[in-house]
N, C-alpha and C positions, 0 to 999 in steps of 0.2 A: 337684843333679844326680841322675839315675837311672842305676843300674848293674845289670848282671846279676850277682847274687851269686856263682854258681858260677864265672863267668869271673874275677872278682876273686880268688876262692879259688885258682883254677888257677894264677894267676901266682905265688902263694906256694909252691905244691906242685911246680911243674915241676922245680925244682932237686933235689928229694928223691926223686921218683918216676921210674922208668924203665920203658921197654918196648921190645922190639926188633921191627923190621919187616923182612920180606923185601924184597930189592931189586926183584923182579919182581912184576907184578900176577898175581893168581890167575887172572884171566880177563879177556877183553875185553868180556864181557857185563855189562850193568847189574845183573842179578840176582846174579851172582857177586860183583860189586863190593860189593853190599849185604851178602852173606854174609861177605865178607872183613872188612868193618868190624865186623860183629856178633861174629865169631870172634877179633877182635884181630889179624888177619893182613893189615892194610891196607898198601897200597903207594902210591907216588906215582901210578901209573897208575889204581889203584882210586879214589883221591881225585879225579883229573881226570875220570874217568867220571861220578862222582856229581855233581861240580860242574857239568859240562855238562848232565846230565840235569835238574838242579834249575833251571838257567837256562831250559832249554827248557820246563819245566813252568810256569814263571811266565809265559812268553809265551802259554801256553794258559789262563792264569788260575789256576794252582795247583790245579786240580780233578782231578788224576790220582788216581782212587780206588785204583789198583793200588799206589800208593806209600804206605808207612806214615810219614807226615810226623812225627807225634808220637813214634813209636817211634824213628825214625832220629835225631831231635833228642837224645833221651836217650843213644843210643849214641855219637853224635859228642861230646857233652859229656863222657861218660865217657872217651873217648880223649884229650881235651884234658887232663883231670885226671891221666892216667897218663903222658903222653908228655913227654919232655924234648928232643924234636927241634924246634928253633925254627921251621925252614922248614915242617915238616909241621904244626905247630900253627897257623901262619898260614893254611894251606889249610883246616884243620879249622874255624877260627873263621869264615872266609869262608863255608863251607858252613853252619855253624850260623846265621850271620846270615840266609842265605836261608831256611833251614828255619823259623826263628822269626819272621822279618820284624820283629825287634826287639820281639816281643811276649811273650817268655818272662818268668817272674816277675822283678819288679824291686823294689828298695826303694821304699817310698812316699816321694816327695819332699815336702819342706816346702812349705807354701803358696806361699812366695815363689819356689820353684824349679819350679813347675808349668810345663809347656810344653817348649820345645826343650831337648835335653840339652846342647847346646854352641852358643855364639854366636861368630861370627867377624866382626870388623870388616873392611870391604873394604880390600884392599891398595891403597895409593895411591902407592907408589914407582914412578917411571917404569921400565918394563921394555921394552927394545928389541925383544925377540922378539914380545911381545904387541902392542906398538905397530905393528910391521910387519904382523902378521897382521890387525889391525883395518883398517889402510889398504887392504890387499889385498882383504879380504873385501867391503868396501863401495865399493871404487874411489874413495876420498875424495881429491879434488884438494888440492894443497898449500895453496891459499888458504883452505880450510876446516879446516885442522888446528888452528888456534888456537881454534876454537869447538867442537871435538869433544873430549869428555872420556871417560876410561875408568877403571874400577876393576875389581878382580878378586879371586878366591879360587881355590884348587885343591881338587879333590874327585875321588875315584875313583867314577865313575858306573856302571861296568860290573862291579864285583866282580872285576876282572882284575889288580889290583895296579898299574895305570897311572893316573896322575893326568891329569884333564882340567882345563883352565882355563875357569872360568866368568867371562865378562867382561861387565860392564854398560856399554854404549856410549850416550853421551848427546850428541846434536848434531843439526845440520840434516838429516843423511842417515839418522838412525836413530831420531829421536824425534818424537812428536806428542802430541795431546791424550790419547790412550789410554795413553801410557807410552813407555818406551825399548826398546832392543833388547838381548836377552841373546845373546851370541855364545859358543858352546861351541867350544873349540879342543882339538885332540889333538896329541900330540907326533909329530914326524916328522923324522928326521935331525938330532936335537938342536935343533930349532926347533919352531915352532907353525904349524899349518895349520887352516883352517876345518873344523869338523865339522858345525855347524848354527847358523843364526841364527833366533831366535824374537822376533818383534816384539810390541809392545803389552804390555810387561812392567813391573811396578813392583817395585822392591827394597824390603825384603830378600826373600830366597827361602829357603824351608825345604826342605831335602833330606831325604827320608825313604825307608825301605825299603818295597817294595810291600806287604808284609804289614801295615804300619801302617794302610792304608786299604782293604786287601783289593781292590785294583784290579790287573788284569793289566798288567804292564810288565816289559820285559826290561832296563831300566835303573832306577836309583833315580828316584823320583818327585820332581818339582819343584813346590812349592806357592807361589803368589804371589797378591797382591791384585789383582783385576781391577776397574778403574774407569776412568771417562772414556771419551771417544770414543763416547758413546751406550750404553755397556754398563752393566748393573746392577752396583753395587758388591758384590763377593763374593770369597771366596777360592776359587781353582781349582787343580786338580791336572793338571800336564803328565805324561802317561804316554807310554811309548815302545813301539813295535812294530817289530821287525826293525831295531833300533838307531836309529830316528828318532822324535823327540818329535812329538806332535801340535801343532797351532797353538794360540795362546792362545784363539782363538774356539772351538776344539773341546774345550778343557780342561773336565773335569767339575767342577761346583761341589762344594766341600767343606762339609759341614754342620758345625755346632758339635760338636767332639769334641777330646779331648786327643790330640795327635800328637807322637811323639818323633822327633827328628832333629837336624840341624845347621842353624842359621839363619846364612846367610852373605850377603855383600854388604850388610852393615849400614853405611850411609853416615854416617860421623862426621867425616871430614876431607875437605877439598877434593880432588877427583880431578884428576890431571894432564891436560894437553892433549896432543894428538898432536905438538905442536911440541917438547915436553920430552923429552930423552933421558936415559939412565942417566948418572949422574955417576961 
């Protein structure tokens, strides 16, 4: 596995080191928010301003020359080392993740550990909420439930602390020679609803921060193997603009390189059909 050394160190230091923060933001302007961070007078509002600015910068490709990305990374990391506020540290780490794109100094992994930082086998336990959302998203008639399979994992794609469900749907309504369909679901009223469906997808999928590939995207990048259906076999990256991912056909080809992230929807066990319900 690869880890950010200072982050691991921070976990051990948080209980011993303390810092106090004012309850109110120093200012509603971004520049003052930056100053507040640098002066150690950061507040929740300052953090929120920085977080939103960073997300917006990534929508533009992360090329905002007026923002000191490297310098702010060091400042944020320093605040993590000093703070014992659990909630504030979660925000700080989210900001650091965007600032570094997962590319800050890491321990060199052993040869057998090169590649994804984490691998998640696809969940194959029947889930009634996801099952209902799949049926609704594709308007699948009951007669085809027994031939439609689904598997899933959960991932925060937006850096907002809320999990999305990434569902691989395989069946007559969602699959073809080019692959299956990835259905992204978001939570609503303690249930799931369709966020987006992307067809012609092959699992597993690697989820990576935009900085790993230096591609503009306002959500985490989804990397998959594109093959079949007349397409040249290659790995491709799904990027997002204004909260919507591009199509598989529009995805940019990924050249040979080491990319860190989470590999999910690894198919090891048989996926349930839409006929199966939670027990």
